[in-house]
C-alpha positions in Angstrom: -1.4 -26.3 3.2 -4.1 -26.2 5.8 -7.4 -24.6 5.1 -7.0 -22.5 8.3 -3.7 -21.0 7.2 -4.1 -17.5 5.8 -1.3 -15.5 4.3 -1.2 -11.7 4.7 1.2 -9.5 2.8 1.7 -6.7 5.2 3.9 -4.6 3.0 3.6 -4.5 -0.8 3.8 -1.9 -3.6 1.3 -3.2 -6.1 1.2 0.1 -8.0 4.9 -0.2 -8.9 5.2 -0.1 -12.7 8.2 -2.4 -12.5 6.0 -5.4 -11.7 6.4 -7.8 -14.5 3.0 -8.3 -16.1 1.5 -5.5 -14.1 -0.7 -5.2 -11.0 -3.4 -7.6 -12.1 -0.8 -10.4 -12.8 0.7 -9.8 -9.4 -2.7 -9.9 -7.7 -3.6 -13.1 -9.5 -0.3 -14.7 -8.5 -0.6 -13.7 -4.9 -4.2 -14.9 -4.6 -3.3 -18.2 -6.3 -0.5 -18.6 -3.8 -2.9 -18.3 -0.9 -2.4 -14.6 0.0 -5.8 -13.6 1.3 -5.1 -10.0 2.4 -2.6 -7.4 1.2 -1.6 -4.0 2.6 -0.4 -1.6 0.0 2.1 1.0 1.3 2.0 4.6 0.2 5.5 6.1 0.3 4.4 9.7 -0.6 1.1 11.4 -1.3 0.9 10.1 -4.9 1.5 6.5 -4.1 -0.8 6.7 -1.0 -3.6 7.7 -3.4 -2.7 4.8 -5.7 -2.8 2.4 -2.6 -6.2 3.8 -1.6 -7.5 3.3 -5.1 -6.3 -0.3 -5.2 -7.9 -0.9 -1.8 -11.2 0.6 -2.9 -11.3 -1.6 -5.9 -10.4 -4.9 -4.1 -12.0 -6.5 -1.1 -8.7 -8.1 0.0 -6.5 -5.0 -0.1 -6.0 -2.2 2.4 -3.8 0.8 2.3 -1.3 2.9 4.4 -0.4 6.5 3.8 2.9 8.2 4.7 6.3 9.3 3.5 9.4 7.2 3.1 12.6 8.6 4.7 14.1 9.1 1.3 11.3 11.6 0.6 11.5 13.4 3.9 12.9 16.5 2.2 9.5 16.9 0.5 7.6 17.0 3.8 6.1 20.3 4.6 2.9 21.5 6.2 1.0 21.0 2.9 2.2 17.4 2.5 1.3 16.6 6.1 -2.2 18.0 5.6 -2.5 15.9 2.4 -1.5 12.8 4.3 -3.9 13.6 7.1 -6.7 13.9 4.6 -5.8 10.7 2.9 -5.6 8.9 6.2 -9.4 9.5 6.7 -10.2 7.5 3.5 -12.0 4.2 3.8 -9.7 1.1 4.0 -6.6 3.1 5.2 -5.3 1.1 8.1 -2.1 2.8 9.1 -0.1 6.0 8.8 3.6 5.8 8.1 6.2 4.2 5.8 9.2 3.8 8.0 11.5 2.3 5.3 15.2 2.0 5.6 17.0 5.2 5.2 20.3 4.0 3.8 
């Protein structure tokens, strides 16, 4: 692979407890494969906070905040305020998790 090629994972869920070996193993594998930047997607307020925490702890990770369509029933004014507050955190680069609603 060329030295100028840089891989970016624009949609990952590194906080997912289903990752075999855990987050650190997934990060090591991604980096070894040449992934130089990762954007961790928050699908609700709790996972948005996890994404922000991962971004804060890693120079090559950024976060998004939002709600997946499957969680739309949980959206209320309080949840929107929480997402708005989280969106102001350092290294949050986007609002929204559009997902697939089927």
